[in-house]
N, C-alpha and C positions, 0 to 999 in steps of 0.2 A: 395526639392529647399533650395537654400539659400534666407534667407530674412533677412533684414536689417530693425529694427526699430529706430527712431529718434523721441526721446523727443520732445513734441511739447507746447510752452508758449507762450500765446499769446502776449505777451511783447518782445517776440525774433522772430518775423517772418522772418524777413532778416535773422538772424542768420540759422534757418533751411534752409530755399532757398540755402542759400549758401553751408552750409553743405550739401544738397542731390546734390547739381551740382556740388561740388567738387568729390564727389564718382560715377556720372553716367557718369561724362566728363573724369573719369581715368579707368572706370571700362573695362577690357578684356570679360564680360560675360553681355550681353546684356539681359539674362532673369533673372538678381539679380531684386528681388523686393524690393522696399522701401516704409516704411509705417509710416506716421507721428502717433505717439502715443499721442492720444489727450485725457485726462481727460473728456470732456463735452461729448463725443462720448462712452466712456466707461460706463458713469452712463447712459447715456438715454438706453444702452442695457442692463441696471442690472447688468453688470459685476464688476462694480468699486461703492462703496456704502459708503467709510470712509466718515465721518464728515471731512470737509474743515480744514486744516491745516494753522494757522496764521504765524507758527513758519516754514513751507517748502519754501525753496529758488526758488522753481521751480514748476509748474502745474503736472508735470511727476515725481518728487521726490519718489514717491510710485507706480506710475503703470508701471514702467520698470519693475517690479518683475512678471508681468502678461506676459511676452512675450513666456515662453514656454506654457502656457495655449493657447496664442491666436494664437501659430503656432502647435497646437494641439499635443502638445508632439512628434512631429517630426520632424529631419532633424537639422541644424544647423541655428541657426539667431544670428545675433550683435543685440545687442542694445548700441547705444549712448547717450552722450548728443547731444543737437543742436549748443553749442558753439562748434562745431569741425571743421576742416579745412582739409580736405584729401588732401595729396599729393602723393600717392601712390594708384597702384591700390589691392582694397579690397581682389581680389584671392588671392596675396600674404600673407593675413593675414591669411584668413581661412587654406592656407596649414601651418601655423605654428601649428594649433591645436592639442594638446594631446587629441585621441578619447575616450582614457578612465577616462578622467576628467568630473565631472559635468558643468564645467564652467572654462573660462580662463578670465584672468585678468592683467592687470600691476598692480605690489604688490608695489604700492607708500610708500615712508616714509615723507608721506606729512604733515609737520607742518606749515599751514599758519601765517602769520604777521598779517596781515591786520584783523581788527576785523570785516568790511564790505566787501561784495562781490559785484560783478557785479552793479544793480544801486541801493546801499544803503543796501540791504538783509544782516540780519546779519549772518557771520560766524561760523558755527559751527565746533567742533572740537572733534574727535572721532576716534576709534580706526580704520583701514583697511580705512581712508577717502579718497574719490576718487576712489577706486577700483571699486566701482560699473559704474562711469562715463562710463565704456567702458566695456561691458561683451560679451563674445563670449560664449553662452548656448548650451549645447549638450543636445538639449531638450528631447531626448528618455531615458537619463539617468533616473536611477529610483531615486535619490535622489531630483531631479527637477520636480517630480509628486507631491511632495510637496506644489509648488507654485500653489496653486488653488486660486480661487476668494475666498473661505472662510478664508484661510488662510493670504492673503495679505490684506482681509481687517481688518481685527484683530490683530495681529500682531505690536509689535511695528516698529517705523523706525528704532530704533538701533538695532534690531533684522534683518532686513530686509539688511539695508545699511552693516552690518558686515557680513552678507553671513553665518549666524548664523545656517540655516539651512543646511549646507554642514558640512561634516568631514573636515578637515585641508588637509588631502590627495587627496580630491576632488575639489580642486582648481587648476588650471595647470597655469602656467606665459607667459605674453606674454610680448617681448621686449618694455621697456620703451618709445622708440621712437614712438611706436603706440599709444601713449597718453603722448604725451611731455606736460608738463604743463608748460602755458607759463608766464614768471616771478620765475618758480621754478628752472627747472633744466637750468643749461647754460654749458652743456658738448657740447662738437664739432660734435658730430653725426648729421648727415642730418635727422630731423624728419619727420616721415611717417604720421603724424596725429597729428595737433598741436590743443590743448585743451586750450580754455579762459575760464582757469575756475574762475580767478578773474571778469571777463568783457572783453569784447569784442568790437571792434571800432567801432560796432553799436549801443555803449551806449556813450553818450556825454563824459563824464569824465573818459572814456577810449579809445579817440583815438588815443593816443601815446603809447598804450602800445608795448609789443613786439608782432613781427610780426604782427603789425598794417598793414604793408605795401601789405603783402603778402595776408592778408583778402580781403584788398580794391581792389586789383589788382584782384584777384578772382570774387569780386563782380561785376567790370566792365566787366569783360569776360561772367559775367553771364548773363547781360543787355544786351550787343552786340550781344548773341548767341540768344536771344528773348525766353532763355530757362522759 
């Protein structure tokens, strides 16, 4: 079964809701399952036990790496940050994946200019930045079995976000249109998934960001639908 895990952050509830709605309203597969990745629930279940990190920009900064474990190391699962707006049927994303790879990502060459992101959170710069914001996991790949709660609760954020449990050849590539960084990419290709990585219009200080009208219109459609 195909599963999608969306990062949950208590400060970005509306972002999560719009992301979920944008997936479901365009999906050709009515059996696709979407799960909110909530740190609080994972703590209560005993799966996640890291000390709370004051430097983490979101509540799902580390929990995303539990997706293969939560999927019982079976099937294909997508993880995405909650600050995505999906503009295409995700079935098309699943169809792009090389089944020989452990994980598939957009391999950004992203060096943010701003010192802060979202609602004032500090911007951290590191190799492979934003690669982990959208990950398609081949859960049954042997290398992904390393991503168990023991490792995820112990290893450094740098190790995890740099995908250091994998060899270079185990990382597949997705077109950047599936993780189109708002304010960074300027090409004319039509985005299939907009990522408001430095903050979206659900934050007061980002109401006029790139693609703000698209997100606000999706929010309107969601409310009108009673979703």
